[in-house]
C-alpha positions as CSV (number, residue, x, y, z in Angstrom):
1,M,88.0,143.9,133.3
2,I,87.6,140.4,134.7
3,D,86.9,140.1,138.4
4,P,89.5,137.5,139.4
5,R,87.0,135.9,141.8
6,E,84.2,135.6,139.2
7,I,85.4,132.3,137.7
8,Y,85.6,130.6,141.1
9,D,82.2,131.9,142.2
10,L,80.8,130.5,138.9
11,L,82.5,127.1,139.4
12,L,81.3,126.7,142.9
13,D,77.7,127.7,142.0
14,K,77.6,125.2,139.1
15,S,79.1,122.4,141.0
16,A,77.0,122.7,144.2
17,S,76.3,119.0,145.1
18,N,76.3,116.8,148.2
19,T,77.1,113.7,146.2
20,P,79.7,111.7,148.1
21,I,83.2,111.4,146.8
22,Q,83.8,107.8,145.5
23,E,87.5,108.0,144.7
24,V,90.4,110.4,144.4
25,I,93.6,109.4,142.6
26,I,96.6,111.8,142.5
27,G,98.7,110.5,139.7
28,L,102.1,111.8,138.4
29,T,100.4,113.9,135.7
30,W,96.7,113.8,136.3
31,T,94.5,113.9,139.4
32,L,91.1,112.1,139.0
33,C,88.0,112.3,141.1
34,E,84.9,110.2,140.8
35,A,81.6,111.5,142.2
36,E,78.6,112.1,139.9
37,G,81.0,111.3,137.1
38,M,84.7,111.5,136.5
39,G,86.7,114.7,136.6
40,L,90.3,115.5,135.8
41,C,92.9,118.2,136.7
42,M,96.6,118.3,135.9
43,S,98.6,117.3,139.0
44,P,101.0,119.9,140.5
45,G,104.4,119.9,139.0
46,I,106.0,120.2,142.5
47,P,106.3,116.8,144.1
48,T,105.5,116.1,147.8
49,R,106.2,113.1,150.0
50,T,102.9,113.3,151.9
51,L,99.6,115.1,152.2
52,P,98.0,115.8,155.6
53,W,94.5,114.8,154.4
54,S,95.3,111.5,152.7
55,G,92.8,108.7,153.4
56,T,90.0,111.1,154.5
57,L,88.4,112.2,151.2
58,V,86.2,109.3,150.1
59,N,82.6,109.7,151.3
60,K,82.9,113.4,152.0
61,P,80.2,115.5,150.2
62,A,81.5,117.0,147.0
63,S,80.6,120.5,148.3
64,E,83.2,120.1,151.1
65,L,86.0,119.7,148.5
66,T,84.9,121.9,145.6
67,S,85.8,125.0,147.8
68,W,89.4,123.8,147.7
69,V,89.7,125.3,144.2
70,R,90.2,128.6,146.0
71,S,93.1,127.3,148.0
72,W,96.6,128.6,147.4
73,E,98.0,125.2,148.3
74,S,98.5,123.5,144.9
75,Y,97.4,119.9,145.8
76,Q,94.2,121.2,147.5
77,A,93.4,123.3,144.5
78,T,94.0,120.4,142.2
79,V,91.7,118.1,144.1
80,G,89.0,120.8,144.2
81,M,89.2,121.3,140.5
82,A,88.9,117.6,139.8
83,V,85.9,117.4,142.0
84,I,84.3,120.4,140.3
85,N,84.8,118.7,136.9
86,A,83.4,115.4,138.2
87,I,80.1,117.3,139.0
88,I,79.9,119.8,136.1
89,N,81.0,117.7,133.2
90,S,78.7,114.8,134.1
91,D,75.7,117.1,133.6
92,S,76.9,119.5,130.9
93,P,75.4,118.9,127.4
94,L,78.5,120.4,125.8
95,P,80.8,117.3,125.7
96,K,78.0,115.5,123.9
97,T,77.4,118.2,121.3
98,A,81.0,119.3,120.8
99,Q,82.8,118.2,117.7
100,P,85.0,115.2,118.4
101,L,88.5,115.3,117.0
102,S,90.1,112.4,115.2
103,P,93.6,113.6,114.5
104,T,96.1,112.1,112.1
105,G,99.0,113.0,114.4
106,P,99.5,112.7,118.2
107,A,96.1,112.7,119.9
108,N,97.3,115.1,122.6
109,L,97.9,117.7,119.8
110,S,94.6,117.2,118.1
111,V,93.4,120.7,119.1
112,F,96.3,122.3,117.3
113,E,95.8,120.1,114.2
114,H,92.1,121.0,114.2
115,F,92.8,124.8,114.2
116,L,95.9,124.7,111.9
117,P,94.0,125.9,108.8
118,Q,92.9,129.0,110.8
119,I,96.1,129.8,112.6
120,R,98.6,129.1,109.8
121,G,100.7,132.3,109.4
122,K,99.0,134.0,112.4
123,R,100.6,135.3,115.6
124,V,99.9,132.5,118.0
125,A,100.7,132.2,121.7
126,I,100.4,128.9,123.6
127,I,100.5,128.8,127.4
128,G,102.3,125.6,128.2
129,R,104.8,123.4,126.3
130,Y,102.9,120.4,125.0
131,P,104.8,117.2,124.2
132,E,105.7,117.0,120.5
133,L,104.4,120.6,119.8
134,S,107.6,121.3,117.8
135,R,106.0,119.5,114.8
136,Y,103.8,122.5,114.3
137,E,106.2,125.3,115.1
138,K,107.1,126.0,111.5
139,E,103.4,126.2,110.5
140,M,102.7,129.5,112.4
141,N,104.3,132.5,114.1
142,L,104.4,130.7,117.5
143,V,105.5,131.7,121.0
144,V,105.3,129.2,123.8
145,I,105.1,130.6,127.3
146,E,106.0,128.2,130.0
147,R,106.3,128.3,133.8
148,Q,109.5,126.2,133.5
149,P,110.8,127.3,130.1
150,T,113.3,125.3,128.0
151,G,114.8,126.0,124.6
152,S,113.1,128.9,122.9
153,D,110.2,129.0,125.4
154,L,109.5,132.3,127.2
155,P,108.9,132.5,131.0
156,D,105.6,133.6,132.7
157,P,106.3,137.4,132.7
158,A,106.3,137.3,128.9
159,C,102.5,137.0,129.0
160,E,102.2,140.7,129.7
161,Y,103.9,141.5,126.5
162,I,103.0,138.7,124.1
163,L,99.3,138.0,124.7
164,P,98.0,141.5,123.9
165,E,99.8,141.3,120.5
166,S,98.7,137.8,119.7
167,E,95.9,136.9,117.2
168,W,95.2,133.5,118.7
169,V,95.9,132.3,122.3
170,F,95.7,128.7,123.4
171,L,95.2,128.7,127.2
172,T,95.5,125.6,129.3
173,S,92.6,125.1,131.7
174,T,95.1,124.3,134.4
175,S,95.4,128.1,134.7
176,I,92.1,127.9,136.6
177,A,93.5,125.8,139.3
178,N,96.7,127.7,139.6
179,K,94.8,131.1,139.7
180,T,96.4,132.6,136.6
181,F,93.3,132.3,134.4
182,P,91.7,135.7,135.1
183,R,94.8,137.7,134.2
184,L,95.7,135.6,131.2
185,A,92.1,135.9,129.8
186,E,92.2,139.6,130.3
187,L,95.5,139.9,128.4
188,S,94.0,137.8,125.6
189,K,91.0,140.0,125.1
190,N,92.1,141.1,121.6
191,A,92.8,137.5,120.4
192,T,90.7,134.5,119.5
193,L,91.0,132.6,122.8
194,V,90.8,128.8,123.0
195,L,90.5,127.4,126.6
196,M,91.7,123.8,126.4
197,G,92.8,120.6,128.1
198,P,91.4,117.7,130.2
199,T,91.1,120.2,133.2
200,L,88.4,122.1,131.3
201,P,84.9,122.5,133.0
202,W,82.4,122.5,130.1
203,L,80.6,125.8,130.7
204,E,79.2,128.2,128.2
205,E,79.6,131.0,130.7
206,F,83.3,131.2,129.7
207,A,82.1,133.2,126.7
208,E,81.4,136.1,129.1
209,M,85.1,136.0,130.1
210,G,86.4,136.3,126.5
211,V,86.7,132.7,125.6
212,N,85.8,131.8,122.0
213,Y,86.3,128.1,121.9
214,L,86.3,125.3,124.5
215,A,88.5,122.4,123.7
216,G,88.1,119.8,126.4
217,V,87.8,116.0,126.7
218,R,85.0,113.5,126.5
219,I,85.6,110.4,128.7
220,T,85.4,107.4,126.4
221,N,86.6,104.6,128.6
222,P,86.4,105.4,132.4
223,Q,88.1,102.1,133.5
224,A,91.1,102.6,131.1
225,L,91.3,106.3,132.1
226,R,91.4,105.4,135.8
227,Q,94.1,102.8,135.3
228,T,96.2,105.1,133.1
229,V,96.1,107.9,135.6
230,A,96.8,105.6,138.5
231,E,99.8,104.1,136.7
232,G,101.3,107.6,136.1
233,G,100.1,108.2,132.6
234,G,100.5,111.6,130.9
235,T,99.5,112.0,127.2
236,R,98.7,108.3,127.1
237,I,95.2,109.2,128.5
238,F,94.3,110.4,125.0
239,D,95.0,106.9,123.6
240,T,93.2,105.0,126.4
241,G,90.4,107.0,128.1
242,V,89.6,110.4,126.7
243,Q,89.0,112.2,123.3
244,Y,89.4,115.9,122.6
245,C,86.3,117.8,121.5
246,V,85.8,121.4,120.4
247,Q,82.9,123.7,120.8
248,Q,82.6,127.3,119.7
249,I,80.9,129.4,122.4
250,S,81.3,133.0,121.0
251,G,82.2,134.6,117.7
């Protein structure tokens, strides 16, 4: 059984750094931090008019903000996760050795296109409704579990029933920031588990938590990424500043 605190202990250990924060941008879809490198985390879906610590983060040591990933306040946790990724992903060798994906379809769906030959006809669960995902729904026995379900999507509680019966599970890395990762990974222990998204910290230790593949991003154009995030971009970051890459970390 996964200790729910284990992942957060690991992240804080791997991101220990006193590097000063250079910039934090909280965009409509993505939050970006620049410290040793650039790190991303999906922004909270619940809007707010103001944040009590705005204007105070730049020049703080990274270690002062990474601990925010433990917070139950969604904006703090998001900033903490982005700072962690700015530290971890700048040093990790995995983004450099992972297989870059060059899809024929929408770039934000390149992970699903990459795995399609392996998951065609399989029982597949995807945590989160990805834009334009419907183009692949007829290719597999697919269930989408979504915090704010629409159409045929199932709500969060369906995870308890669907994931243990799935052959493949695609789990958004945003689950780390919102604290659902430990339980979702535990429920997916009988499936091939792909941890994915721009929020991904590139760590091989996820293999010890049942993850088989990491599908994160490599930053290809920092300036364009920053501008796209600041201007409210969502999936457009895949066309301007990042590229999906896949790395198998366990059998």
